[in-house]
Backbone as a printed PyTorch tensor [residue, N CA C, xyz], in Angstrom:
tensor([[[-23.8200,   6.1430,  48.6540],
         [-22.9910,   5.9780,  47.4840],
         [-23.8660,   6.0870,  46.2340]],

        [[-23.4830,   6.9350,  45.3190],
         [-24.2600,   7.1080,  44.0960],
         [-23.4970,   6.5220,  42.9110]],

        [[-24.2650,   6.1210,  41.9400],
         [-23.6780,   5.5700,  40.7260],
         [-23.7530,   6.6390,  39.6560]],

        [[-22.6230,   6.9560,  39.0630],
         [-22.5580,   7.9840,  38.0300],
         [-22.5680,   7.3320,  36.6550]],

        [[-23.5240,   7.7200,  35.8460],
         [-23.6070,   7.2320,  34.4790],
         [-23.3350,   8.3980,  33.5360]],

        [[-22.2810,   8.3360,  32.7410],
         [-21.9980,   9.4340,  31.8160],
         [-23.1160,   9.5790,  30.7860]],

        [[-23.5960,  10.7890,  30.6270],
         [-24.6840,  11.0300,  29.6810],
         [-24.1840,  11.5320,  28.3390]],

        [[-22.9370,  11.9420,  28.2590],
         [-22.4210,  12.4890,  27.0090],
         [-21.6120,  11.4780,  26.2010]],

        [[-21.5940,  10.2210,  26.6110],
         [-20.8690,   9.2010,  25.8690],
         [-21.7280,   8.6670,  24.7340]],

        [[-21.1380,   8.5470,  23.5700],
         [-21.8160,   7.9550,  22.4240],
         [-21.1690,   6.6070,  22.1610]],

        [[-21.9400,   5.5540,  22.2390],
         [-21.4320,   4.2180,  21.9680],
         [-21.5160,   3.9510,  20.4710]],

        [[-20.4070,   3.6100,  19.8650],
         [-20.3690,   3.3020,  18.4460],
         [-20.4030,   1.7880,  18.2870]],

        [[-21.5000,   1.2720,  17.7420],
         [-21.6430,  -0.1600,  17.5320],
         [-21.6920,  -0.4360,  16.0440]],

        [[-21.2870,  -1.6320,  15.6560],
         [-21.2810,  -2.0220,  14.2520],
         [-20.5290,  -0.9910,  13.4110]],

        [[-19.3580,  -0.6000,  13.8760],
         [-18.6340,   0.5090,  13.2720],
         [-17.6160,   0.0290,  12.2410]],

        [[-17.5670,   0.7570,  11.1510],
         [-16.5120,   0.5930,  10.1530],
         [-15.7520,   1.9130,  10.1260]],

        [[-14.4730,   1.8500,  10.3600],
         [-13.6500,   3.0580,  10.3750],
         [-13.1210,   3.2780,   8.9730]],

        [[-13.4720,   4.4160,   8.3910],
         [-12.9930,   4.7750,   7.0610],
         [-11.8800,   5.7960,   7.2540]],

        [[-10.6900,   5.4620,   6.7540],
         [ -9.5090,   6.3040,   6.9640],
         [ -9.1190,   7.0200,   5.6790]],

        [[ -8.5610,   8.2180,   5.8630],
         [ -8.0620,   8.9970,   4.7360],
         [ -6.7920,   9.7070,   5.1910]],

        [[ -5.7600,   9.6200,   4.3880],
         [ -4.5200,  10.3000,   4.7000],
         [ -4.4040,  11.5170,   3.8020]],

        [[ -4.2060,  12.6640,   4.4080],
         [ -4.1470,  13.9200,   3.6570],
         [ -3.1730,  14.8470,   4.3430]],

        [[ -2.2790,  15.4450,   3.6170],
         [ -1.3010,  16.4130,   4.1250],
         [ -0.4790,  15.8250,   5.2760]],

        [[ -0.1500,  14.5300,   5.1750],
         [  0.6800,  13.8890,   6.1750],
         [ -0.0420,  13.5140,   7.4540]],

        [[ -1.3580,  13.7170,   7.5120],
         [ -2.1410,  13.3810,   8.6970],
         [ -3.2160,  12.3780,   8.3280]],

        [[ -3.5730,  11.5230,   9.2880],
         [ -4.6080,  10.5170,   9.0610],
         [ -5.9090,  10.9650,   9.7190]],

        [[ -6.9870,  10.8990,   8.9690],
         [ -8.3060,  11.2500,   9.4680],
         [ -9.2150,  10.0400,   9.3410]],

        [[-10.1950,   9.9340,  10.2480],
         [-11.1010,   8.7900,  10.2600],
         [-12.5330,   9.2780,  10.4460]],

        [[-13.4750,   8.5340,   9.8610],
         [-14.8890,   8.7570,  10.1270],
         [-15.5110,   7.4150,  10.5040]],

        [[-16.5480,   7.4670,  11.3280],
         [-17.2280,   6.2550,  11.7900],
         [-18.4730,   6.0380,  10.9460]],

        [[-18.5680,   4.8760,  10.3170],
         [-19.6870,   4.5420,   9.4380],
         [-20.2650,   3.1890,   9.8340]],

        [[-21.4480,   2.8960,   9.3010],
         [-22.0350,   1.5690,   9.4680],
         [-21.4160,   0.6350,   8.4330]],

        [[-21.0230,  -0.5590,   8.8680],
         [-20.3270,  -1.5060,   7.9920],
         [-21.1220,  -1.8460,   6.7380]],

        [[-22.3900,  -2.1800,   6.9220],
         [-23.1840,  -2.6250,   5.7780],
         [-23.5420,  -1.4820,   4.8380]],

        [[-23.5230,  -0.2430,   5.3100],
         [-23.8950,   0.8920,   4.4720],
         [-22.7280,   1.4290,   3.6470]],

        [[-21.4970,   1.1920,   4.1110],
         [-20.3210,   1.6820,   3.3820],
         [-20.2330,   1.0310,   2.0090]],

        [[-20.4920,  -0.2580,   1.9510],
         [-20.4370,  -0.9790,   0.6750],
         [-21.5020,  -0.4390,  -0.2720]],

        [[-22.6870,  -0.1830,   0.2600],
         [-23.7580,   0.3930,  -0.5560],
         [-23.4370,   1.7840,  -1.0510]],

        [[-22.7660,   2.5840,  -0.2300],
         [-22.3860,   3.9380,  -0.6280],
         [-21.3480,   3.9020,  -1.7440]],

        [[-20.3640,   3.0230,  -1.6130],
         [-19.2960,   2.9360,  -2.6130],
         [-19.7930,   2.3800,  -3.9400]],

        [[-20.8040,   1.5090,  -3.9000],
         [-21.3450,   0.9630,  -5.1450],
         [-22.4200,   1.8550,  -5.7440]],

        [[-22.8470,   2.8840,  -5.0150],
         [-23.8360,   3.8210,  -5.5400],
         [-25.2700,   3.4650,  -5.2070]],

        [[-25.4890,   2.4020,  -4.4540],
         [-26.8420,   1.9950,  -4.0800],
         [-27.4040,   2.9380,  -3.0170]],

        [[-26.5770,   3.2560,  -2.0170],
         [-26.9980,   4.1400,  -0.9310],
         [-26.7240,   5.5870,  -1.3360]],

        [[-27.7350,   6.4370,  -1.2670],
         [-27.6060,   7.8330,  -1.6980],
         [-27.5600,   8.8160,  -0.5290]],

        [[-28.1100,   8.4350,   0.6290],
         [-28.2090,   9.3350,   1.7730],
         [-27.0090,   9.1620,   2.6820]],

        [[-26.1840,  10.2000,   2.7980],
         [-24.9730,  10.1360,   3.6120],
         [-25.3050,   9.9780,   5.0950]],

        [[-26.4460,  10.5030,   5.5350],
         [-26.8430,  10.3800,   6.9380],
         [-27.0850,   8.9290,   7.3340]],

        [[-27.4630,   8.0970,   6.3950],
         [-27.6760,   6.6770,   6.6750],
         [-26.3500,   5.9240,   6.7950]],

        [[-25.2890,   6.4670,   6.2270],
         [-23.9860,   5.8000,   6.2280],
         [-23.1700,   6.1630,   7.4640]],

        [[-23.1910,   7.4340,   7.8480],
         [-22.3760,   7.9210,   8.9570],
         [-23.0130,   7.6160,  10.3010]],

        [[-22.1950,   7.2300,  11.2660],
         [-22.6930,   7.0530,  12.6270],
         [-22.7180,   8.3780,  13.3640]],

        [[-21.7520,   9.2270,  13.1020],
         [-21.6830,  10.5490,  13.7040],
         [-21.0880,  11.5070,  12.6850]],

        [[-21.4480,  12.7650,  12.7800],
         [-20.9900,  13.7580,  11.8010],
         [-19.7100,  14.4480,  12.2550]],

        [[-18.7580,  13.6830,  12.7370],
         [-17.4820,  14.2310,  13.1910],
         [-16.3490,  13.5610,  12.4350]],

        [[-15.2920,  14.3220,  12.2070],
         [-14.0690,  13.7780,  11.6240],
         [-13.1090,  13.5700,  12.7850]],

        [[-12.5800,  12.3660,  12.8970],
         [-11.7350,  11.9940,  14.0270],
         [-10.2910,  11.8290,  13.6060]],

        [[ -9.4080,  11.9020,  14.5910],
         [ -8.0260,  11.4910,  14.4310],
         [ -7.9290,  10.0200,  14.8130]],

        [[ -8.7090,   9.6300,  15.8280],
         [ -8.7700,   8.2440,  16.2720],
         [-10.1920,   7.9640,  16.7540]],

        [[-10.9410,   7.1760,  16.0020],
         [-12.3370,   6.8930,  16.3270],
         [-12.4440,   6.0900,  17.6190]],

        [[-11.6060,   5.0790,  17.7820],
         [-11.7350,   4.2030,  18.9410],
         [-11.4660,   4.9350,  20.2570]],

        [[-10.6180,   5.9430,  20.2350],
         [-10.3480,   6.7340,  21.4370],
         [-11.2590,   7.9630,  21.5300]],

        [[-11.9900,   8.2550,  20.4620],
         [-12.8930,   9.3990,  20.4740],
         [-12.1870,  10.7320,  20.2900]],

        [[-11.0200,  10.7330,  19.6820],
         [-10.2540,  11.9690,  19.4930],
         [-10.7000,  12.6520,  18.2070]],

        [[-11.3940,  13.7770,  18.3580],
         [-11.8970,  14.5430,  17.2190],
         [-10.7450,  15.3390,  16.6190]],

        [[-10.7410,  15.4690,  15.2910],
         [ -9.6850,  16.2170,  14.6050],
         [ -9.7910,  17.7010,  14.9350]],

        [[ -8.6390,  18.3330,  15.0610],
         [ -8.6090,  19.7670,  15.3640],
         [ -9.0150,  20.5750,  14.1380]],

        [[ -9.6100,  21.7090,  14.4010],
         [-10.0770,  22.5960,  13.3310],
         [ -8.9080,  23.0480,  12.4450]],

        [[ -7.7730,  23.3170,  13.0570],
         [ -6.5920,  23.7610,  12.3020],
         [ -6.1000,  22.6670,  11.3570]],

        [[ -6.1420,  21.4220,  11.8200],
         [ -5.7050,  20.3050,  10.9800],
         [ -6.6400,  20.1120,   9.7930]],

        [[ -7.9500,  20.2770,  10.0100],
         [ -8.9140,  20.1420,   8.9130],
         [ -8.7080,  21.2340,   7.8680]],

        [[ -8.4610,  22.4510,   8.3250],
         [ -8.2500,  23.5630,   7.3860],
         [ -6.9600,  23.3740,   6.5960]],

        [[ -5.8840,  22.9160,   7.2580],
         [ -4.6180,  22.7430,   6.5430],
         [ -4.6870,  21.5810,   5.5470]],

        [[ -5.4300,  20.5250,   5.8700],
         [ -5.4820,  19.3560,   4.9940],
         [ -6.5290,  19.4890,   3.8920]],

        [[ -7.6950,  20.0410,   4.2100],
         [ -8.7950,  20.0730,   3.2520],
         [ -9.1480,  21.4730,   2.7650]],

        [[ -8.6090,  22.5080,   3.3940],
         [ -8.9150,  23.8760,   2.9940],
         [-10.2150,  24.3960,   3.5680]],

        [[-10.8800,  23.6230,   4.3900],
         [-12.1330,  24.0310,   5.0160],
         [-12.3220,  23.2450,   6.2990]],

        [[-13.1440,  23.7870,   7.1890],
         [-13.4920,  23.0280,   8.3920],
         [-14.9400,  22.5530,   8.3410]],

        [[-15.5980,  22.7480,   7.1820],
         [-16.9640,  22.2620,   6.9720],
         [-16.8890,  20.7620,   6.7090]],

        [[-17.3580,  19.9750,   7.6660],
         [-17.1890,  18.5280,   7.5760],
         [-18.0230,  17.8930,   6.4760]],

        [[-19.1100,  18.5340,   6.0840],
         [-19.9260,  18.0030,   4.9860],
         [-19.1370,  18.0220,   3.6680]],

        [[-18.3640,  19.0630,   3.4310],
         [-17.5380,  19.1340,   2.2300],
         [-16.4030,  18.1130,   2.2730]],

        [[-15.9010,  17.8360,   3.4700],
         [-14.7950,  16.8880,   3.6150],
         [-15.2570,  15.4770,   3.2550]],

        [[-16.4830,  15.1100,   3.6200],
         [-16.9880,  13.7680,   3.3130],
         [-17.0330,  13.5060,   1.8260]],

        [[-17.3220,  14.5240,   1.0350],
         [-17.4620,  14.3520,  -0.4100],
         [-16.1670,  14.6170,  -1.1500]],

        [[-15.1120,  14.9720,  -0.4550],
         [-13.8300,  15.2980,  -1.0900],
         [-13.1740,  14.0780,  -1.6740]]])
């Protein structure tokens, strides 16, 4: 009997879910709780320090990544870096 350990799972710890509603759809990104406050107040300048992963989700807790078509219809682009600053 072998034990299978998934290698492609990313565990999100200390997560703050930042939600945005656009074009009738809800999008979420996973951030560090303590860094979000710093980003909003202007203390934190590096976006890589704030984000846990560089993906835009439909549901962070279930790991459902937003579809490319939904990103284009809501934001006009599928470049996730531009979406973060929108």
